[in-house]
BAKOL-857859 format. One line per field, with one value per residue: x, y, z of N, C-alpha, C, O in turn; residue in three letters. Coordinates in Angstrom, 1 decimal. Layout:
<lobas>
nX	[X  ...] .
nY	[Y  ...] .
nZ	[Z  ...] .
caX	[X  ...] .
caY	[Y  ...] .
caZ	[Z  ...] .
cX	[X  ...] .
cY	[Y  ...] .
cZ	[Z  ...] .
oX	[X  ...] .
oY	[Y  ...] .
oZ	[Z  ...] .
residuo	[Ala  ...] .
</lobas>
This chain:
<lobas>
nX	[77.2  76.5  78.7  78.5  76.2  77.2  79.1  77.5  76.1  78.3  79.3  77.1  77.0  79.5  78.9  76.9  78.3  80.1  78.5  78.1  77.6  75.1  71.5  69.9  67.7  68.2  70.7  70.3  68.6  70.3  72.4  71.1  70.4  72.9  73.7  71.7  72.0  74.8  76.5  75.0  74.2  76.6  77.4  75.5  76.0  78.6  79.9  79.1  80.4  83.0  83.2  83.0  85.3  87.1  86.5  86.0  87.6  89.8  89.1  86.4  85.2  85.6  84.1  81.6  81.0  82.3  85.1  85.3  83.2  84.2  86.5  85.3  84.0  86.1  87.1  89.2  88.4  87.0  89.1  90.8  89.5  90.0  91.5  94.2  97.0  98.3  96.3  95.1  97.1  97.2  94.7  94.9  96.9  95.6  93.5  95.0  96.1  93.7  92.7  94.6  94.4  91.8  89.4  87.4  83.9  83.0  84.9] .
nY	[109.9  110.1  109.2  106.4  105.7  106.2  104.2  102.0  102.1  101.9  99.3  97.8  98.1  96.9  94.3  93.6  93.7  91.6  89.5  89.1  87.0  86.0  86.0  89.2  89.6  87.7  88.5  91.0  90.2  88.5  90.2  92.0  90.2  89.7  92.2  92.6  90.4  89.3  87.3  85.0  84.5  84.1  81.8  80.0  79.7  78.7  79.3  81.9  83.2  82.7  84.1  86.6  86.8  86.8  89.2  91.4  94.0  93.7  95.4  95.9  93.4  92.9  94.9  94.3  91.7  91.5  90.9  88.6  87.0  86.6  85.2  82.8  82.0  81.6  78.8  75.9  74.4  76.3  78.1  76.5  76.4  78.8  80.8  82.5  80.6  82.4  83.9  82.0  81.7  84.3  84.5  82.3  83.3  85.6  84.5  83.2  85.5  86.8  84.9  85.1  87.7  88.2  88.3  85.8  86.1  84.9  85.4] .
nZ	[103.8  101.1  99.8  100.4  98.9  96.4  96.2  96.4  93.9  92.2  92.9  92.3  89.5  88.8  89.7  87.9  85.5  86.1  85.9  83.2  81.4  81.7  81.2  81.0  82.9  84.8  85.6  86.8  88.9  90.4  91.0  92.7  94.8  95.8  96.7  98.7  100.4  100.7  101.8  102.2  99.6  98.2  99.7  99.0  96.2  94.7  92.3  91.7  93.8  93.1  90.8  91.8  93.4  91.3  90.1  91.7  93.7  96.6  98.8  98.1  98.3  101.1  102.2  101.3  102.3  104.8  106.9  108.6  107.6  105.0  105.5  106.3  104.0  102.2  101.3  101.0  98.8  97.3  96.7  95.2  92.8  91.6  89.0  87.4  88.8  90.4  91.5  93.2  95.1  96.1  97.4  99.2  100.9  101.7  103.2  105.2  106.5  107.3  109.1  111.0  112.0  112.4  114.9  116.4  117.0  119.3  121.3] .
caX	[76.1  76.5  79.8  78.0  75.3  78.0  79.8  76.5  75.9  79.5  79.4  76.0  77.5  80.5  78.2  76.2  79.4  80.7  77.5  77.8  77.3  73.8  70.5  69.8  66.8  68.9  71.9  69.7  68.1  71.5  73.1  70.3  70.5  74.3  73.7  70.9  72.5  76.0  77.1  74.1  74.2  77.9  77.5  74.6  76.4  80.1  80.3  78.9  81.4  84.3  83.2  83.2  86.7  87.9  86.1  86.0  88.8  89.8  88.3  85.0  84.8  85.5  83.0  80.4  80.7  82.9  86.3  85.0  82.5  85.1  87.3  84.5  83.7  87.3  87.5  90.2  87.7  86.8  90.4  91.3  88.8  90.4  92.5  95.3  97.6  98.7  95.1  94.9  98.1  96.7  93.6  95.4  97.6  94.6  92.8  95.9  96.2  92.4  92.6  95.6  94.1  90.3  89.1  86.1  82.9  82.8  85.9] .
caY	[109.1  110.2  108.3  105.1  105.6  106.1  102.9  101.0  102.2  101.4  97.9  97.2  98.1  95.8  93.0  93.3  93.4  90.3  88.4  89.4  85.9  85.6  86.8  90.4  89.5  86.9  89.3  92.0  89.5  88.0  91.4  92.5  89.3  89.9  93.4  92.5  89.3  88.7  86.1  83.8  84.3  83.4  80.5  79.1  79.5  78.8  79.9  83.3  83.7  82.6  85.2  87.8  86.8  87.1  90.4  92.5  94.3  93.2  96.2  95.8  92.1  93.0  95.8  93.6  90.5  91.6  90.1  87.3  86.2  86.3  84.1  81.6  81.7  81.2  77.4  75.3  74.0  77.5  78.7  75.6  76.7  80.1  80.8  81.7  80.1  83.5  84.3  81.0  82.1  85.5  84.2  81.5  84.3  86.5  83.7  83.0  86.7  87.0  84.0  85.5  89.0  88.4  87.6  85.3  86.8  84.3  85.9] .
caZ	[103.3  99.7  99.4  100.5  97.8  95.1  96.2  96.1  92.5  91.6  93.1  91.5  88.1  88.8  89.8  86.6  84.6  86.5  85.5  81.8  80.6  82.1  80.7  81.8  84.0  85.8  86.0  87.7  90.1  91.2  91.6  93.8  95.9  96.3  97.5  99.9  101.4  99.9  102.4  101.9  98.1  97.9  100.3  98.2  94.8  94.7  91.0  91.8  94.7  92.4  89.9  92.7  93.7  90.1  89.5  92.6  94.5  98.0  99.7  97.7  98.9  102.5  102.5  100.9  103.2  106.1  107.0  109.2  106.6  103.9  106.0  106.3  102.6  101.5  101.6  100.1  97.6  96.5  96.3  94.2  91.5  91.0  88.0  87.4  90.0  91.3  92.2  94.3  96.0  96.7  98.3  100.3  101.8  102.3  104.2  106.3  107.2  107.9  110.3  112.0  112.5  112.7  116.2  116.3  117.8  120.6  122.2] .
cX	[76.1  77.6  79.3  77.1  76.1  78.7  78.7  76.2  77.1  79.6  78.3  76.4  78.6  79.9  77.6  77.2  80.0  79.8  77.2  77.3  75.9  72.7  70.3  68.9  67.5  70.1  71.4  69.3  69.3  72.3  72.4  70.4  71.9  74.3  72.8  71.4  73.7  76.5  76.3  74.1  75.5  78.0  76.6  75.1  77.9  80.6  80.2  80.0  82.8  84.4  83.5  84.7  87.6  87.6  86.2  87.3  88.6  88.9  86.8  84.4  84.6  84.4  81.7  80.0  81.3  84.1  86.0  84.2  83.3  86.0  86.6  84.2  84.9  87.8  88.5  89.6  87.5  88.1  90.9  90.7  89.2  91.5  92.9  95.9  97.9  97.5  94.8  95.9  97.7  95.7  93.9  96.1  96.6  93.8  93.7  96.0  94.9  92.3  93.5  95.1  92.6  90.0  87.6  85.1  82.7  83.8  85.5] .
cY	[109.0  109.2  106.8  104.8  105.4  104.7  101.8  100.9  101.5  99.8  97.2  97.1  97.0  94.4  92.6  93.0  92.0  89.2  88.6  88.2  85.3  86.5  88.0  90.3  88.8  87.7  90.3  91.3  89.1  89.1  92.0  91.6  89.5  91.1  93.3  91.4  88.6  87.4  84.9  83.5  83.6  82.0  79.5  78.8  79.8  79.5  81.4  83.9  83.7  83.8  86.5  87.9  87.2  88.5  91.6  92.7  93.8  94.0  96.1  94.5  92.3  93.9  95.1  92.5  90.6  90.6  88.7  86.4  85.8  85.2  82.8  81.1  81.2  79.8  77.0  74.9  75.2  78.0  77.8  75.9  78.0  79.9  82.2  81.3  81.2  84.0  83.3  81.4  83.3  85.3  83.2  82.4  85.2  85.7  83.5  84.3  87.0  86.1  84.4  86.8  89.2  87.6  87.1  86.0  86.2  84.7  87.1] .
cZ	[101.7  99.1  99.4  99.3  96.5  95.1  95.9  94.6  91.8  91.7  92.3  90.0  87.9  88.8  88.5  85.5  84.8  86.0  84.0  81.0  80.9  81.4  81.6  83.0  85.2  86.4  87.1  89.0  91.0  91.8  92.8  95.0  96.5  97.2  98.8  100.9  100.7  100.5  102.1  100.4  97.7  98.5  99.5  96.8  94.7  93.4  91.0  92.7  93.9  91.4  90.6  93.0  92.5  89.6  90.4  93.3  95.9  98.9  99.4  98.4  100.4  103.0  102.3  101.9  104.6  106.1  107.6  108.3  105.4  104.3  106.0  104.9  101.8  101.9  100.7  98.8  96.7  95.9  95.2  92.8  90.9  90.0  87.7  88.8  91.0  92.1  93.4  95.4  96.8  97.7  99.5  101.3  102.5  103.4  105.4  107.1  107.9  109.2  111.4  112.7  112.8  114.0  116.1  117.3  119.1  121.7  122.9] .
oX	[75.9  77.4  79.7  77.1  75.7  78.7  79.1  76.1  76.9  79.9  78.5  76.1  78.6  80.3  77.6  77.0  80.3  80.3  76.1  76.6  75.5  73.1  70.4  69.2  67.3  70.3  72.0  69.6  69.3  72.7  73.0  70.4  72.0  74.8  73.2  71.2  73.5  76.8  76.8  74.2  75.5  78.6  77.0  74.6  78.3  81.5  81.0  80.6  83.6  85.4  84.2  85.3  88.6  88.4  86.6  88.1  87.5  88.1  85.9  83.3  83.6  83.7  80.7  78.9  80.8  84.1  86.5  84.5  83.2  86.3  87.1  84.2  84.8  88.7  88.8  90.2  87.7  88.1  91.5  91.3  88.8  92.3  92.0  95.3  97.8  97.6  94.4  95.5  97.8  95.7  93.4  95.9  96.7  93.6  93.2  96.0  94.9  91.8  93.2  95.3  92.2  90.3  86.7  85.6  82.2  83.6  86.2] .
oY	[108.0  108.6  106.1  103.7  104.6  104.1  100.9  99.8  100.8  99.1  96.1  96.1  96.3  93.5  91.5  92.1  91.3  88.1  88.2  88.4  84.2  87.6  87.9  90.8  89.1  87.6  90.5  91.9  89.3  89.1  92.3  92.0  89.4  91.1  93.9  91.6  87.5  86.5  83.8  82.3  82.7  81.1  78.3  77.9  81.0  80.3  82.1  85.0  84.6  84.4  87.4  89.0  87.8  89.1  92.7  91.8  93.6  93.5  96.3  94.5  91.8  93.6  95.3  92.4  89.9  89.6  87.7  85.2  84.6  84.3  81.7  79.9  80.4  79.7  77.6  75.2  75.1  78.4  78.4  75.5  78.3  78.9  83.1  81.7  81.1  84.4  83.7  81.4  83.4  85.8  83.3  82.2  85.4  86.3  83.6  84.3  87.5  86.6  84.2  87.0  90.2  86.4  87.9  86.6  86.9  84.5  87.6] .
oZ	[101.2  98.1  98.5  98.7  95.6  94.0  95.1  94.0  90.8  90.7  91.8  89.4  86.9  88.1  88.0  84.7  83.9  85.7  83.6  80.0  80.4  81.0  82.8  84.0  86.3  87.6  88.1  90.1  92.2  92.9  93.8  96.2  97.8  98.3  99.8  102.1  100.3  99.8  101.6  100.0  96.9  97.9  99.4  96.1  94.6  93.5  90.5  92.4  94.1  91.2  90.1  93.0  92.7  88.8  90.0  93.4  96.4  99.6  100.3  98.9  101.0  104.0  103.0  102.4  105.5  105.5  107.0  108.2  104.9  103.5  105.6  104.6  100.8  102.7  99.6  97.7  95.5  94.7  94.2  91.8  89.8  90.0  87.7  89.8  92.2  93.2  94.5  96.6  98.0  98.9  100.5  102.5  103.6  104.5  106.6  108.4  109.1  110.2  112.6  113.9  113.4  114.0  115.8  118.3  120.1  122.9  123.8] .
residuo	[Met  Gln  Lys  Lys  Ala  Ile  Met  Gln  Val  Asp  Ile  His  Met  Lys  Leu  Lys  Ala  Met  Leu  Trp  Asp  Met  Pro  Glu  Thr  Gln  Arg  Ile  Lys  Ile  Ala  Ser  Glu  Ile  Leu  Ser  Asn  Pro  Val  Glu  Thr  Phe  Arg  Asn  Asp  Asp  Gln  Ile  Phe  Ile  Lys  Ala  Leu  Asn  Ser  Leu  Lys  Trp  Tyr  Glu  Leu  Thr  Arg  Leu  Val  Gly  Lys  Gln  Asn  Leu  Leu  Thr  Leu  Leu  Thr  Asp  Thr  Thr  Ile  Gln  Lys  Leu  Phe  Pro  Val  Gln  Arg  Arg  Thr  Tyr  Tyr  Lys  Asn  Ala  Arg  Arg  Leu  Leu  Ser  Lys  Tyr  Thr  Val  Pro  Ala  Ser  Arg] .
</lobas>
């Protein structure tokens, strides 16, 4: 349990750092929204999701949103907005692997 609390603090700090270019009150609000409902927050704000893809590590993203949700969020449009090109390639490959190894809930 303590490890989970430490990860929450760590991810919260990373989210606030990721949102460095926003006013502090907005930064705190968005970081809290991401922690409480990351899938909905990322779905509603593509730019925030792109910042997360550029800032967070793979395991942090998968823990935050889950593999199935990450597969849904990683659209061609979103991947095309990533920079540099190597990051686009990384997430194209990640999406391909997720789609291959993630079984839909309907099965």
